[in-house]
C-alpha positions as CSV (number, residue, x, y, z in Angstrom):
1,M,20.1,9.4,-37.0
2,V,19.6,7.7,-34.1
3,T,22.6,6.0,-32.3
4,T,22.7,3.3,-30.0
5,G,23.1,5.6,-27.2
6,M,20.0,7.3,-27.7
7,I,18.3,3.9,-27.8
8,T,19.5,2.5,-24.6
9,G,18.9,5.8,-22.8
10,G,15.5,5.8,-24.0
11,L,15.1,2.2,-22.8
12,S,16.6,3.0,-19.6
13,F,14.1,5.7,-19.1
14,L,11.2,3.6,-19.8
15,N,12.2,0.8,-17.2
16,L,12.6,3.5,-14.5
17,S,9.2,5.1,-15.5
18,R,7.9,1.2,-15.0
19,Q,9.4,1.1,-11.6
20,K,7.9,4.6,-10.5
21,M,4.6,3.2,-11.8
22,R,4.8,-0.1,-9.9
23,T,5.9,2.2,-6.7
24,H,3.1,4.0,-7.3
25,F,0.5,1.2,-7.9
26,K,1.9,-0.4,-4.5
27,L,1.4,2.8,-2.6
28,F,-2.0,3.3,-4.0
29,K,-3.0,-0.1,-3.1
30,I,-1.7,0.2,0.1
31,I,-3.8,3.4,0.8
32,G,-7.0,1.4,-0.6
33,Q,-6.4,-1.5,2.0
34,S,-5.5,0.9,4.7
35,G,-9.0,2.6,4.0
36,K,-10.9,-0.6,4.1
37,I,-9.1,-1.5,7.5
38,L,-9.9,1.5,8.8
39,S,-13.6,1.2,8.0
40,K,-13.9,-2.3,9.3
41,L,-11.9,-0.9,12.7
42,D,-14.5,1.9,12.8
43,K,-17.6,-0.7,13.1
44,A,-15.5,-3.0,15.2
45,Y,-15.2,-0.1,17.6
46,E,-18.8,0.5,17.6
47,R,-19.9,-2.9,18.6
48,P,-20.3,-4.5,21.8
49,R,-17.0,-5.8,23.2
50,D,-16.4,-9.5,23.7
51,A,-13.3,-11.6,23.6
52,Q,-13.8,-12.5,19.9
53,C,-14.3,-8.9,19.2
54,L,-11.2,-7.9,21.0
55,D,-9.2,-10.3,19.2
56,N,-10.5,-9.1,15.6
57,I,-9.9,-5.7,16.9
58,R,-6.3,-6.3,17.7
59,K,-5.8,-8.1,14.1
60,L,-7.0,-5.0,12.4
61,E,-4.7,-2.9,14.3
62,K,-1.8,-5.1,13.5
63,E,-2.7,-5.2,9.9
64,W,-3.5,-1.3,10.1
65,D,0.1,-0.8,11.6
66,K,1.9,-2.8,8.9
67,L,0.3,-0.9,5.9
68,L,1.4,2.6,7.8
69,W,4.7,1.3,8.0
70,L,4.7,0.3,4.4
71,Q,3.0,3.8,3.5
72,E,6.2,5.1,5.1
73,E,8.7,3.0,3.3
74,Y,7.1,4.0,-0.2
C-alpha cells in the first residue's frame, strides 16, 4: 500500500536529484569551457605580441578567472 507521504517523499527525492544533475551538468560545462579557453590561451602566448594579441590575451584571462570562480562556487 502506497501512502501520500511515500509519494511526496519520492517526488522530493526526484526534484533533488534533478537539481544535482543540473549542478553537475553546469559544472561539466564550465570545465569544458575552461579547457577550450586554456588551449586558446596557450596558442595566444606562442604568437608574436602586438596590441591586438595582448587585448585578446587579457580577455581570455578574464574569462578564465570567471570560470575558475564559477568552478569554486559549484
